N, C-alpha and C positions, 0 to 999 in steps of 0.2 A: 400491509407486508405484514405476515407476522413474524415468530421468533425465530422459523427454520428461512424464512428470506435471508435474516439478519448473521443466525450462523452460517449458512450457506456463501454470504459473503465473507466473510472473516475469515475460515476454515480455507476459502479459495485466494484467498489474497497469501493466505499463511502456505501452504504448497506451490501453488505458483513463485510463491518467492524464494523458497526452500528449493524447488529445483534450476531455477537460475540462477539461484547466488556461485555456482561453482564456478560458471564460464562470464561473471560481468567482465565486460570490458574487451571481448575475449572477440576477432572473426571470427565466423563459422569455417575459416580453413584450418585456423588452430586450435578452435576450439573440437573440430572432430580430429583433429592429429593426437589430440589429450585427452579425448575422454570417448572419443567415439561420437552415437547419435546419443544424446542423454535425452532416456524415458524416465529415469527413476532417480532416487536420492543419488549423489556421488559425491558431496562434503567432508563426510568423515565414517568411512567404513559402512558405508549403504546409507546412513542417514544423513539429514539434513536439518537445517536450523535456520532461523527467523531471520532478518536484519531489520533495517529502518524503513522497509517500508511498510510491513505489517509492523510495526513498533507503528506508526504515525497514524493505519488505520485504527489502529487500540485507542490510540490517546485521542485522535477525534469521536469515537465512538462514546467513550468516559465524559469527554467533554459535553455530548449531545444529551447525555442521562442526566450529567451536572446540573445540567443549567434548563434542561425543562423546552430543547430546544429557541430558548433565548435568544439573537445573536451575539448581543453586546454581552450577556453572559458566556455566551457561549466562549466567546473570544478569550475572554479572560480566565474559562477554564484549561482551553489549549494549551494556552500560555502558560500555565502554571505547568503544566505538565511537562513540556515540552521544555521548560527549565531544568525539570528535575530529573529528564531523561538525556538531556547533555550535557547534566553533572555528572553520569552513571558512563561514558568517556565511549559512546557505542562506535565501533567502527566502520566507517566508509559512511560516514556522514557527507553531504552535500556541503559544500563553498556556500551558498546562500544561508542554507538554515543553520549551519553554524556563527555565522555574521549574527544575522537575527536571533540566535539563542544569547549571544554573548551581548547584543546590546537591549535583552530583556532582561540581564544579570546587573545588568550594570543600572536597573532603573528605568527606562523606555519603555514608554505604556504600549500594549501592542497593536494598537491602532497608525503606528510610528518606527515600528523595530524592523519592517520589511528593509530588505535593500532590493534595488534594482537588477533582477535577474531574471530568467524564462528554461527555470528548471524546471527539476520534475515532484516536488516537493508537494504542490497545492495540488497534484493527480493522485500524487499514493490518497490523497484525504477524501477523496471527492465522491469515490462510490458509496459508501457509506450516508453521505450525508445526501445524498440522492435519494436511497433507499428511504431513508429517516423521514422524506417529503412528499413521500412518492401519493399519501394522500390528499394534499392539499390541493386545492382546486385552481389556484394558481402554481407562477413562479418565484413570487415576489417574497414567501422566505427560505426559496432555496438558492438565490439569487443573493441576498444576505447573508446568509451561510456560508458559500462559495465563496465571499468575497472579504468576508473577517479571516476564514481560513487561511487563504491565499495570503491576503496584505501581511500578516503576522510573521511571514516568511519572504514574499518572494512582490515586487511594485510590478513590474514589467506586466501590462495592461495583456499580452496574450499569456502571461502564466494563467489570468482571472479568465478569459476565455477558455482555456484547453479545460481550466480544473472544470468549468460548467461546463461541456463539452460532457466531459467523464461524466460528472453527476447526473444527465438528464439519459446517458447511458446504461444509467443503473436502472432506471424508471421504464426507458422506452428502447424497444431493442433499435441500435441503430442501422440507418441503411445501406447495404453494401457497397464496398469501394474497392478500389486495385488496392492490393496490400503491397507497402511502400519497401523497395527492396534495403536490404540492409547492410552491415548492421543499423541500429539502430539509434541515434547519441544519446546525450540525456539531454538535450534541447526537449521542452517540453509538448512544439510541434510539432517535430517528431515523435513523439511516442507516443502523441494523442491519436497519429493519424495512424496508427499499425494496431492499436490496442482498438478502434473501433473495429476498426477490417477487420484483424480476427476474431472480436467478438460475434460481427455480422457474419463470417463466416463460419463460425464452429457454434451457435448461437447453444446449443445445449449438450453439448461435447468438450465438458473441461481440458477432459485429460489433452486433446488431440488440439486444442487450443492452447494449449501451455507447452507446448512439444513443438507445435512452429512458432509459438514466439521465441524460446530460445534457440530456435534455428539459425532464426534473421542473426543473434550476434548483437556486440552491444552493453546497451545497459537491458540486461535478458533478467534479473532476475527483479526492475519496476516494469518492462512491459511483463513479464509472466503473472509477477500481481496484481497489476491491474485487471489482464484479462479473466486469470483466476475470480477476482471480486466480481465481473459484472457479470459472469456465467456462473456463480454459485449464486448470484441474488437468484438468478431464473432458477437452478435447479435443487437449492435448497441440497440441505447437508445426504441427504441421498444422491446427489450428480456428482460429488467429492469423493473420486478414487481413494477406495481405503486402503491399498496399499501405503498410497503418500503419506496418509494420516497416520498411521501406525511407525514409517520409518522417522518423523515429524520429532524432534529434541526441542524443547521449549519448557525448562523447569518449573514457569511460573505460571503462563499463561497456557495451561493445560485445554482439553477439547472439552470439559466439565467447566472451569472459568468463562472460557468462551461463551457455555451456553448463558450460563446464570446475565453474562452482558447483554447476548443477543435475546434474551427474554425482559433483562430491563428496555433496554432501544422499543421492541414492542411495544411495552407496556406507556412509555414516556412520550412516546411518537403516536399512541394515542388518545392519552389523555395532557400530554401539556404539564405532567408532575413532574417536578426534578423527580431525583432519586439521588441514592450513595453508590456510586459503584467501586469496584473492587477495587484496594490500591496497585500500581507495582510496583515491580521489585527487577528493575532493567539488570542492575549488576552484578545479580548473580550469573546471565543471559552473555550480555557483553564477557565478560569476564572466561567462560566457555568459548565463546566464537574467537579471540582475538586471535589466540592463537596459531586455530585452524586458519582462520584467513591471512596467518603473515604466513605459514607454512605453504601456503597455493601460493600465494606472491612469490616466494622463496622458489618452488618450484617453477614457475613460468619464465625463471632466467636462463633455464637451461632447454636445450631440445627436448622434443621436436617441435621447430618453427615452426 
């Protein structure tokens, strides 16, 4: 896999996340009444922001680059970035991820920081892991990296199984299956089933896959982000809708900075030699996003229901 595949994965997750975020937690009928069909950015005057889904993908990418793909060091690198991200007060963080982050902050090591949960956090981190291990002759390292990523926050075996399925789907197109009926919950089993079905259904059409992900309702930003990452890894930068990229607001992780990270991922995946990725500055993103998310939550208190 080259830089273009990694960049397509990161950008695909970002646009999917941003398109799906306004309708997160809504049933399809309520989303239709509030927004109509979500085919473009609607979070903030025709623009979109990324949320925790994209942040987890970026932190995972940074940890892979900094560790050279060594599973033990990868877990430590990801844990350190997760703690810093948590301290920047991200809106909408999952309960298990929040608990695990607190456990890390009080000194519990990454191998024991996870809590028993089968939420979606590990699946957010998996597309980039799968892509990183695409050239391996077997899946030993892939499984070990997925295990380190998953158990950092979630210890339910279903979380690891789901994360591994997503990681493998970044390498090999999943078999076509029936699309589950929405809305999709935050339970990783439901999310993975929907994401794999949508990826198989639209393997080269990221726009169509993301729009259909959002139409399902429920955890729309996470499903759309995972689908965007899986298809983006296949189609590369050229397959990401340019109007969606143009409408994306991310004050720190610009497309140029993501392209640099993608280049490092490709180089480290090939050589195994660690590099130093750019640092993150999530506080500005979260400071801008929080009032917008609160305004959307307040708006949902009123008709149309």
